[in-house]
C-alpha positions as CSV (number, residue, x, y, z in Angstrom):
1,M,0.0,0.2,0.1
2,A,1.2,3.6,-0.9
3,K,2.5,5.9,1.9
4,K,0.4,8.8,0.9
5,G,-2.4,9.9,2.2
6,L,-4.1,10.8,5.8
7,T,-2.5,8.9,8.7
8,I,-5.8,6.3,10.5
9,G,-7.2,7.6,13.1
10,K,-7.2,11.2,12.2
11,K,-10.5,13.2,12.1
12,A,-11.3,13.6,8.3
13,V,-10.8,16.8,6.7
14,P,-14.6,18.6,6.2
15,F,-15.6,19.6,3.0
16,R,-18.7,20.9,1.2
17,L,-18.8,20.6,-2.6
18,D,-21.4,20.7,-5.2
19,S,-22.1,17.1,-6.4
20,T,-24.6,15.4,-8.8
21,Q,-27.4,15.8,-6.1
22,G,-26.6,18.8,-4.8
23,M,-24.3,20.3,-2.6
24,K,-23.1,18.0,0.0
25,G,-20.5,18.2,3.0
26,L,-18.7,15.9,5.7
27,E,-21.5,17.4,8.0
28,D,-24.1,15.9,6.3
29,F,-23.1,12.2,6.7
30,K,-22.0,12.6,10.6
31,G,-23.6,9.3,12.8
32,K,-22.9,7.0,10.0
33,P,-19.8,5.3,8.2
34,L,-18.8,6.9,5.1
35,V,-16.7,5.5,2.3
36,I,-15.1,8.3,0.2
37,I,-13.8,6.8,-3.3
38,F,-11.2,9.2,-4.8
39,L,-11.6,9.1,-9.0
40,R,-8.9,10.8,-11.4
41,G,-12.5,11.1,-13.5
42,T,-15.1,9.8,-15.3
43,W,-13.2,9.8,-18.5
44,C,-10.4,7.6,-17.3
45,H,-11.0,3.8,-18.4
46,N,-10.2,2.5,-15.0
47,C,-13.0,4.8,-13.3
48,Q,-15.5,3.8,-15.7
49,K,-15.1,0.0,-14.6
50,Q,-15.0,1.2,-10.8
51,I,-18.0,3.3,-10.9
52,P,-20.6,0.9,-12.6
53,E,-19.1,-1.5,-9.9
54,L,-19.8,0.5,-6.8
55,N,-23.1,1.2,-8.3
56,A,-23.8,-2.4,-8.6
57,F,-23.2,-2.3,-4.5
58,Y,-24.5,1.1,-3.5
59,E,-27.7,-0.7,-2.2
60,K,-25.5,-3.2,0.2
61,F,-23.5,-0.3,1.4
62,L,-27.1,1.5,2.5
63,E,-28.4,-2.0,4.3
64,K,-25.2,-1.9,6.6
65,G,-26.3,1.8,7.0
66,V,-23.2,3.3,5.3
67,N,-23.0,6.3,2.9
68,L,-21.0,6.3,-0.1
69,I,-19.6,9.0,-2.3
70,A,-16.9,9.4,-4.9
71,I,-14.8,12.6,-5.5
72,A,-13.3,13.6,-8.9
73,G,-11.3,16.7,-10.0
74,Q,-13.3,17.9,-12.9
75,K,-16.2,19.9,-14.0
76,L,-19.5,19.2,-12.5
77,M,-21.1,19.2,-15.8
78,N,-19.0,16.7,-17.2
79,I,-19.6,14.4,-14.2
80,Q,-23.3,14.6,-14.4
81,D,-23.4,13.7,-18.4
82,Y,-21.5,10.7,-17.4
83,V,-24.2,10.1,-14.3
84,K,-27.3,10.3,-16.3
85,A,-25.7,8.2,-19.4
86,N,-25.1,5.3,-16.8
87,G,-27.8,5.8,-14.1
88,I,-25.3,6.0,-11.2
89,K,-27.3,6.2,-7.9
90,F,-24.4,7.3,-5.5
91,P,-23.4,11.4,-5.4
92,I,-20.2,12.1,-7.0
93,L,-18.7,15.4,-5.9
94,S,-16.8,18.1,-7.9
95,D,-13.9,19.1,-6.5
96,E,-12.6,21.0,-9.6
97,T,-9.9,23.3,-7.6
98,R,-8.7,19.8,-6.3
99,E,-8.4,21.7,-2.7
100,I,-10.1,18.4,-1.0
101,I,-7.9,16.2,-2.9
102,K,-4.6,18.0,-1.7
103,A,-6.4,17.8,1.7
104,Y,-6.5,14.3,1.8
105,E,-3.2,13.9,0.5
106,V,-4.3,12.0,-2.5
107,F,-3.0,14.6,-5.0
108,T,1.1,14.0,-5.3
109,P,2.1,13.3,-8.9
110,I,3.9,9.9,-8.5
111,K,6.8,8.7,-11.6
112,W,3.9,6.9,-13.7
113,D,1.9,9.6,-13.4
114,S,2.3,13.0,-14.8
115,F,-0.9,15.0,-14.2
116,R,-2.0,16.7,-11.2
117,I,-5.0,15.0,-10.3
118,A,-6.2,12.6,-7.9
119,I,-4.6,9.4,-7.2
120,P,-7.2,6.5,-6.8
121,S,-7.8,6.1,-3.2
122,T,-10.6,4.6,-0.6
123,Y,-11.0,6.2,3.1
124,I,-13.6,4.9,5.4
125,I,-14.8,7.1,8.0
126,D,-16.7,6.1,11.2
127,E,-19.9,7.9,12.5
128,N,-17.6,9.8,14.2
129,Q,-15.8,11.3,11.0
130,V,-12.3,9.4,12.3
131,I,-10.5,7.9,9.3
132,R,-10.3,4.4,10.3
133,Y,-9.0,3.0,6.7
134,S,-7.2,4.1,3.9
135,Y,-5.8,2.5,0.5
136,I,-3.8,4.5,-1.9
137,G,-3.5,3.0,-5.3
138,E,0.2,2.1,-6.6
139,N,-1.0,2.5,-10.3
140,Q,-4.2,3.7,-12.2
141,G,-5.8,0.2,-11.8
142,D,-4.8,-0.7,-8.2
143,R,-8.4,0.2,-6.6
144,P,-9.9,-2.1,-4.0
145,S,-13.5,-4.1,-5.5
146,A,-16.4,-2.8,-3.9
147,K,-16.7,-6.3,-2.5
148,E,-13.5,-5.9,-0.8
149,I,-14.5,-2.5,0.7
150,L,-17.4,-4.2,2.5
151,E,-15.2,-7.0,3.6
152,V,-12.6,-4.5,5.4
153,M,-15.7,-2.9,7.2
154,D,-17.0,-6.1,8.4
155,T,-13.3,-6.7,9.8
156,L,-13.1,-3.1,11.2
157,S,-16.7,-4.3,12.9
158,I,-17.8,-0.5,12.3
159,V,-21.2,-1.2,11.5
160,E,-21.5,-3.4,14.1
161,D,-20.1,-1.1,16.6
162,N,-22.3,1.5,15.5
163,Q,-25.6,-0.4,15.6
164,T,-24.4,-1.5,19.2
165,N,-23.7,1.8,20.6
166,A,-26.6,3.3,18.9
167,L,-28.7,0.5,20.4
168,R,-27.1,1.0,23.9
169,D,-27.6,4.6,23.8
170,E,-31.2,4.6,22.1
171,L,-32.5,1.5,24.0
172,P,-33.4,3.7,27.3
173,I,-34.9,6.1,25.2
174,F,-37.1,3.7,23.3
175,I,-38.1,2.2,26.4
176,S,-39.0,5.6,27.8
177,N,-40.8,6.4,24.8
178,M,-42.5,2.9,24.7
179,K,-43.4,3.4,28.3
180,S,-45.0,7.1,27.6
181,T,-47.1,5.4,24.7
182,L,-48.2,2.4,26.3
183,Q,-49.2,4.5,29.3
184,H,-51.1,7.0,26.6
185,V,-52.6,3.9,24.9
186,S,-53.6,2.7,28.6
187,D,-54.9,6.4,29.5
188,S,-56.9,6.2,26.3
189,A,-58.1,3.1,26.9
190,G,-59.5,3.9,30.3
191,Y,-61.3,6.6,28.9
192,V,-62.7,4.7,26.3
193,T,-63.7,2.1,28.9
194,S,-65.5,4.8,30.9
195,S,-67.0,6.6,27.5
196,V,-68.2,2.7,26.6
197,G,-70.1,2.3,30.4
198,N,-71.6,5.4,30.3
199,N,-73.0,4.9,26.8
200,L,-73.9,1.8,27.8
201,H,-75.7,3.5,30.8
202,Q,-77.2,6.2,28.4
203,I,-78.4,3.2,25.7
204,E,-80.3,1.3,29.0
205,G,-81.8,4.6,29.8
206,L,-82.6,5.3,25.9
207,K,-84.1,1.7,25.8
208,Q,-86.4,2.3,29.0
209,T,-87.6,5.4,27.4
210,S,-87.8,4.3,24.1
211,L,-90.0,1.0,25.7
212,H,-92.1,3.8,27.8
213,N,-92.9,6.0,25.0
214,S,-93.5,3.0,22.3
215,E,-96.4,1.8,25.1
216,Q,-97.6,5.4,25.5
217,L,-97.7,5.2,21.7
218,E,-99.5,2.1,21.6
219,A,-102.2,3.2,24.4
220,F,-102.4,6.3,22.2
221,V,-103.2,4.7,18.9
222,K,-105.8,2.9,20.3
223,D,-106.9,5.8,21.9
224,Y,-106.8,7.9,18.5
225,Q,-108.6,4.7,16.9
226,G,-111.5,4.6,19.2
227,K,-112.0,8.6,18.3
228,Y,-111.8,7.9,15.0
229,E,-114.9,5.3,15.1
230,E,-116.8,8.2,17.5
231,L,-116.3,10.6,14.6
232,H,-117.1,8.2,12.5
233,A,-120.3,7.0,13.8
234,F,-120.9,10.9,14.5
235,S,-120.8,11.9,10.8
236,Q,-123.4,9.0,10.2
237,Q,-125.3,10.2,12.5
238,L,-125.2,13.8,10.7
239,D,-125.5,12.6,7.8
240,M,-128.8,10.8,8.8
241,S,-129.7,14.1,10.6
242,S,-129.3,15.9,7.3
243,Q,-131.4,13.5,5.5
244,E,-134.0,14.2,7.8
245,F,-133.6,17.8,7.5
246,A,-134.1,17.4,3.8
247,N,-137.4,15.2,4.4
248,I,-138.8,17.5,7.1
249,Q,-137.9,20.2,4.5
250,N,-139.9,18.2,1.3
251,L,-143.0,18.0,4.0
252,N,-143.0,21.8,4.5
253,Q,-142.7,22.0,1.1
254,Q,-145.8,20.0,0.5
255,M,-147.4,21.4,3.5
256,S,-146.6,24.9,2.2
257,H,-148.2,23.7,-1.4
258,N,-151.5,22.1,0.5
259,I,-151.9,25.2,2.0
260,Q,-151.4,27.2,-1.0
261,T,-154.2,25.1,-2.6
262,T,-157.0,25.2,0.7
263,R,-156.2,29.1,0.0
264,G,-157.5,28.6,-3.2
265,L,-160.5,26.6,-2.2
266,M,-160.7,29.2,0.4
267,D,-160.5,32.1,-1.7
268,E,-163.6,30.0,-4.1
269,L,-165.4,29.5,-0.6
270,I,-165.4,33.4,0.0
271,G,-166.6,33.7,-3.6
272,M,-169.7,31.5,-3.2
273,T,-170.8,32.8,0.0
274,L,-170.5,36.3,-1.5
275,V,-172.8,34.8,-4.4
276,V,-175.2,33.4,-1.5
277,N,-175.2,36.5,0.2
278,E,-176.5,38.3,-3.0
279,M,-179.1,35.5,-3.5
280,S,-180.0,36.4,0.1
281,S,-180.3,39.6,-0.7
282,V,-182.2,38.8,-3.4
283,I,-185.0,36.7,-1.1
284,T,-185.1,39.6,1.2
285,K,-186.2,41.8,-1.6
286,I,-189.0,39.1,-3.2
287,S,-190.1,39.1,0.5
288,K,-190.3,42.6,0.9
289,Q,-192.3,43.0,-1.9
290,T,-194.2,39.7,-0.9
291,K,-195.3,41.8,2.0
292,I,-196.5,44.4,0.2
293,L,-198.1,42.4,-2.1
294,A,-200.0,40.8,0.9
295,L,-201.1,43.6,2.2
296,N,-202.3,45.1,-0.9
297,A,-204.5,41.8,-0.9
298,S,-205.4,42.3,2.5
299,I,-206.7,45.7,1.5
300,E,-208.2,44.5,-1.5
301,A,-210.2,41.3,0.6
302,A,-211.8,43.9,2.8
303,R,-213.0,45.9,0.2
304,A,-214.3,43.0,-1.5
305,G,-216.4,42.2,1.9
306,E,-217.5,38.3,1.9
307,H,-216.7,37.5,-0.9
308,G,-213.1,38.5,-0.4
309,K,-212.5,36.1,2.9
310,G,-210.8,33.1,1.5
311,F,-208.3,36.0,-0.6
312,A,-207.9,37.7,2.7
313,V,-206.6,34.1,4.8
314,V,-204.4,33.6,1.4
315,A,-203.1,37.1,2.0
316,K,-202.3,36.5,5.5
317,E,-200.6,33.4,5.0
318,V,-198.9,34.8,2.2
319,S,-197.5,37.6,4.4
320,K,-196.9,35.2,7.3
321,L,-194.6,33.3,4.7
322,A,-192.9,36.4,3.6
323,H,-192.3,37.5,7.1
324,E,-190.8,34.1,7.6
325,T,-188.9,34.4,4.6
326,E,-187.5,38.0,5.5
327,E,-186.1,36.4,8.4
328,S,-184.3,33.0,7.3
329,A,-183.1,35.4,4.6
330,G,-181.7,37.4,7.5
331,N,-180.1,34.7,9.5
332,I,-178.4,33.3,6.1
333,T,-177.0,36.2,5.7
334,A,-176.0,36.9,9.4
335,Q,-174.4,33.1,8.9
336,L,-172.9,33.8,5.8
337,Q,-171.5,36.9,7.5
338,A,-170.0,34.9,9.9
339,I,-168.5,32.4,7.9
340,D,-166.9,35.0,5.8
341,D,-165.6,36.5,9.1
342,K,-164.0,33.1,10.1
343,I,-162.8,32.3,6.5
344,S,-160.9,36.0,6.7
345,E,-159.6,34.8,10.0
346,S,-158.3,31.2,8.7
347,F,-157.4,32.8,5.6
348,S,-155.2,35.3,8.1
349,S,-153.8,32.8,9.7
350,F,-153.3,30.5,6.6
351,I,-150.9,33.4,5.3
352,T,-149.2,33.7,8.8
353,F,-148.4,29.9,8.8
354,E,-147.7,29.8,5.1
355,K,-144.9,32.8,5.9
356,T,-144.1,30.6,8.8
357,M,-143.6,27.7,7.0
358,D,-141.3,29.8,4.4
359,V,-139.3,31.0,7.2
360,A,-138.9,27.7,8.5
361,S,-138.2,26.2,5.0
362,D,-135.5,28.4,4.5
363,R,-133.9,27.8,7.8
364,L,-134.1,24.1,7.2
365,T,-132.3,24.6,4.0
366,V,-129.7,26.6,5.3
367,N,-129.4,24.2,8.9
368,S,-129.1,21.2,6.1
369,S,-127.0,22.7,4.2
370,Q,-124.5,23.5,7.6
371,I,-124.8,20.0,8.8
372,S,-123.5,18.7,5.4
373,S,-121.1,21.4,5.7
374,I,-120.4,20.2,9.1
375,S,-121.0,16.2,8.4
376,G,-118.3,16.7,5.6
377,G,-115.6,18.8,8.1
378,V,-116.2,15.6,10.4
379,K,-115.6,13.3,7.7
380,Q,-112.4,15.2,6.6
381,I,-111.5,15.0,10.3
382,A,-111.8,11.5,10.9
383,I,-110.0,10.6,7.4
384,G,-107.3,12.8,9.2
385,T,-107.5,10.9,12.3
386,L,-107.5,7.6,10.6
387,Q,-104.2,8.9,8.8
388,L,-102.7,10.4,11.8
389,G,-103.0,7.1,13.5
390,N,-101.8,5.3,10.4
391,E,-98.6,7.6,10.9
392,L,-98.5,7.3,14.6
393,S,-98.6,3.1,13.9
394,Q,-95.6,3.9,11.6
395,I,-93.9,6.0,14.2
396,K,-94.3,3.1,16.9
397,E,-92.8,0.8,14.0
398,S,-90.1,2.7,14.1
399,Q,-90.0,3.1,17.8
400,L,-90.1,-0.4,18.4
401,Q,-87.0,-0.7,15.6
402,A,-85.0,1.9,17.5
403,Q,-85.0,-0.4,20.4
404,I,-83.4,-3.2,18.1
405,D,-80.9,-1.1,17.0
406,L,-80.1,0.2,20.4
407,S,-80.1,-3.3,21.6
408,H,-77.4,-3.8,19.0
409,I,-75.2,-1.1,19.6
410,Q,-75.2,-2.0,23.1
411,Q,-73.9,-5.3,22.4
412,I,-71.6,-3.7,20.1
413,E,-70.8,-1.3,23.2
414,M,-69.8,-4.0,25.5
415,T,-68.2,-6.2,23.1
416,I,-65.9,-2.7,22.6
417,N,-65.8,-2.8,26.3
418,Q,-64.4,-6.2,26.5
419,E,-61.9,-5.7,24.1
420,V,-61.0,-2.9,25.3
421,N,-60.2,-4.0,28.6
422,E,-58.3,-6.9,26.8
423,I,-55.8,-4.4,25.4
424,V,-55.8,-2.9,28.9
425,Q,-54.0,-5.6,30.5
426,D,-52.1,-6.6,27.3
427,M,-50.2,-2.8,27.8
428,N,-49.8,-3.4,31.4
429,G,-47.9,-6.8,30.8
430,H,-45.9,-5.2,27.7
431,V,-44.8,-1.8,30.1
432,E,-43.8,-4.7,32.9
433,Q,-41.8,-6.2,30.0
434,L,-40.2,-2.8,29.6
435,N,-39.4,-2.4,33.1
436,V,-37.3,-5.9,33.2
437,L,-36.1,-4.5,29.9
438,D,-35.1,-0.9,31.3
439,E,-33.0,-2.5,34.6
440,R,-31.6,-4.9,32.2
441,S,-30.4,-2.2,30.0
442,K,-29.2,-0.2,33.2
443,R,-27.2,-3.1,34.6
444,S,-25.3,-3.6,31.1
């Protein structure tokens, strides 16, 4: 191995260079092992063999927790062209001024190379950025393979030490975090348990309330159905009353018609009494004339003496008959007058009764219409009541379904409560195990 390069055990020289993946510095890789490959350039034939090989093993480096970079003393643009063309995954830094190459002492020309470029070299730096391994090539082809670099790292136990130290340092933090997490989970589980218990209590209350409401609703539906029957019967009674009113109105109309007919007959009767009255007047007149004739006959009989006695008797009888006829005519006239007065009185009563019947008929018509309207309204109310009863029945069914749903939810809540309790028990067991690990880590 060449005697050039930095001494093992020395701190790595800090740097910050532009790369194919942006600005990169030594501090960016602190905390993990780092492999630095110094290249002559992407134009170098041997470098063109080494770079693809490193790229093929790049995932292996990462799996071991090791970072890999390369540094070349050429322009970044030329490096990027090569990287894009060959799909290189690890970053290659551009040290165009070669200051970092000089700082790592891989810049001194040797007899076989007159160019002032980097000597093919490899450095392995641990997580504390201390140089643990260096390889400075004796010629252009003298460079360790990627596999050899990984084997060297295994012999140096850099990765193992790093993991062990990290585990030793991070274990108490991990245990503390896990305790805190488990405690938080336990508290959350306790809160969930409390909430589930409260939910179960509330669900039970809701079930009882729903059951009570369902019972009241059922009684209310029955009462509504009874009211509907009553309204329906009342509506039928109103229909019958309305029909009776219509019948009464028809009878009233018939009576009014009969009254009008009777009134006509009375008018005819009055006319007939007037004719009879006129005939009575004629009879009275004839009776008076007969009296005069009888008187004259008596006078003539007296003048005739013995020869006129028979005629005188006849004249006397005629006079008597005329007198009786006159009295009878007077009686007829008086009776006719009385009949006429009664007819007039009855006629007046019929007129008043007819008017009363007309008013009654009008009122019956109005009342019948109102009763029909009320009956129709009651029917609508009955129909609405029936519909409301149906809706209440649907609500009752919904209440029953709600009770079933509440029972299902209650069962789910109980299952959740049981599972949460089991989780809490598991968490407590994990906490105990973590306490044991914590004690062991403190002893070690």
